[in-house]
C-alpha positions as CSV (number, residue, x, y, z in Angstrom):
1,X,-37.7,15.3,3.1
2,X,-38.6,16.4,6.6
3,X,-42.3,17.5,7.4
4,X,-42.5,20.5,9.5
5,X,-45.9,21.7,11.2
6,X,-46.2,25.4,11.6
7,X,-48.7,26.4,14.3
8,X,-49.3,30.0,14.5
9,X,-52.5,32.4,14.2
10,X,-50.8,34.9,12.4
11,X,-51.5,34.1,8.7
12,X,-48.7,36.4,7.4
13,X,-46.1,34.8,9.6
14,X,-47.5,31.1,8.5
15,X,-47.3,32.0,4.8
16,X,-43.7,33.6,5.2
17,X,-42.5,30.4,7.2
18,X,-44.1,28.2,4.8
19,X,-42.3,30.0,1.8
20,X,-38.9,29.9,3.4
21,X,-39.2,26.3,4.6
22,X,-40.4,25.0,1.2
23,X,-37.5,26.8,-0.4
24,X,-35.3,24.9,1.9
25,X,-36.6,21.7,0.9
26,X,-39.0,21.1,3.7
27,X,-42.5,19.7,3.4
28,X,-44.7,22.0,5.5
29,X,-48.2,21.7,6.9
30,X,-49.8,24.7,8.9
31,X,-52.5,25.0,11.9
32,X,-53.9,28.4,13.1
33,X,-55.0,27.2,16.5
34,X,-54.4,24.7,19.1
35,X,-57.1,22.3,18.0
36,X,-56.1,22.3,14.5
37,X,-52.5,21.7,15.5
38,X,-53.4,18.5,17.4
39,X,-55.7,17.1,14.6
40,X,-53.1,18.2,11.8
41,X,-50.5,16.2,14.0
42,X,-52.4,12.8,13.9
43,X,-53.4,13.3,10.4
44,X,-49.7,13.3,9.2
45,X,-47.0,13.1,12.0
46,X,-44.6,15.8,11.3
47,X,-40.8,15.6,12.0
48,X,-40.8,18.9,13.8
49,X,-43.3,21.3,15.1
50,X,-42.8,25.3,15.2
51,X,-45.3,26.2,18.0
52,X,-46.6,29.5,18.9
53,X,-47.7,29.8,22.5
54,X,-50.5,32.4,22.2
55,X,-53.2,30.4,20.2
56,X,-56.7,30.4,20.2
57,X,-59.0,27.5,21.3
58,X,-56.0,25.4,23.0
59,X,-52.9,27.5,23.7
60,X,-49.6,26.4,22.8
61,X,-48.2,25.2,26.1
62,X,-51.3,22.8,26.3
63,X,-50.6,21.6,22.7
64,X,-47.0,20.9,23.8
65,X,-48.1,18.9,26.9
66,X,-50.6,17.1,24.9
67,X,-48.2,16.1,22.2
68,X,-45.5,15.2,24.6
69,X,-47.9,12.6,26.4
70,X,-47.4,10.3,23.2
71,X,-44.8,11.6,21.1
72,X,-41.0,12.8,21.3
73,X,-41.1,14.9,17.8
74,X,-38.9,17.7,18.2
75,X,-41.0,20.9,19.2
76,X,-39.4,24.5,18.7
77,X,-41.5,27.2,20.5
78,X,-41.6,30.4,18.3
79,X,-43.4,33.2,20.3
80,X,-43.2,36.8,21.3
81,X,-43.3,35.7,25.1
82,X,-39.7,36.5,26.0
83,X,-39.7,36.6,29.6
84,X,-37.5,34.0,31.4
85,X,-40.4,32.5,33.2
86,X,-42.1,31.7,29.9
87,X,-39.0,30.3,28.4
88,X,-38.5,27.9,31.6
89,X,-42.2,26.9,31.3
90,X,-41.9,26.3,27.6
91,X,-38.8,23.9,28.0
92,X,-40.3,22.2,31.1
93,X,-43.6,21.5,29.2
94,X,-41.3,19.5,26.8
95,X,-40.2,22.0,24.1
96,X,-36.6,21.0,22.4
97,X,-35.9,24.8,21.9
98,X,-37.2,28.2,22.3
99,X,-37.2,31.0,19.8
100,X,-38.6,34.7,20.7
101,X,-40.1,36.8,17.9
102,X,-38.8,38.7,16.1
103,X,-36.4,36.3,15.0
104,X,-33.5,36.0,12.6
105,X,-34.5,33.3,9.7
106,X,-31.1,32.2,9.4
107,X,-30.9,31.2,13.1
108,X,-34.2,29.7,13.0
109,X,-33.4,27.5,10.1
110,X,-30.1,26.5,11.8
111,X,-32.1,25.7,15.1
112,X,-34.5,23.6,13.0
113,X,-31.7,21.4,11.3
114,X,-30.0,20.9,14.8
115,X,-33.3,19.7,16.3
116,X,-33.8,17.6,13.2
117,X,-30.3,16.1,13.8
118,X,-30.9,15.2,17.3
119,X,-34.1,13.5,16.2
120,X,-33.5,11.4,13.3
121,X,-36.3,9.8,11.2
122,X,-37.2,6.3,12.1
123,X,-36.1,3.8,9.5
124,X,-39.6,2.6,8.9
125,X,-41.0,6.1,8.0
């Protein structure tokens, strides 16, 4: 079972995504801000991160840079920031994919499966 870390400051979205992902067979952890995301990452390394950019304390872009400094875990940015420059910055910061809100749940699940296929778990995990 793959572990997904959802990082978003909107509780209803975290809850909805948690429900959907658990229903799909994923193990889910959540964080509501950037610092909590980094701490949660170290506590139990996820197989994929869904990361909002507009977060309190430490923004999502900084979280992406910090995690990329030591990990290649797939990061899918999930944000309302839909300008081309934001997408370019997010992908250049190390994200594997970029999805804008509002999003289609089926498409998001497909992108998650694709990212997990490209980054299979290590045999020691």
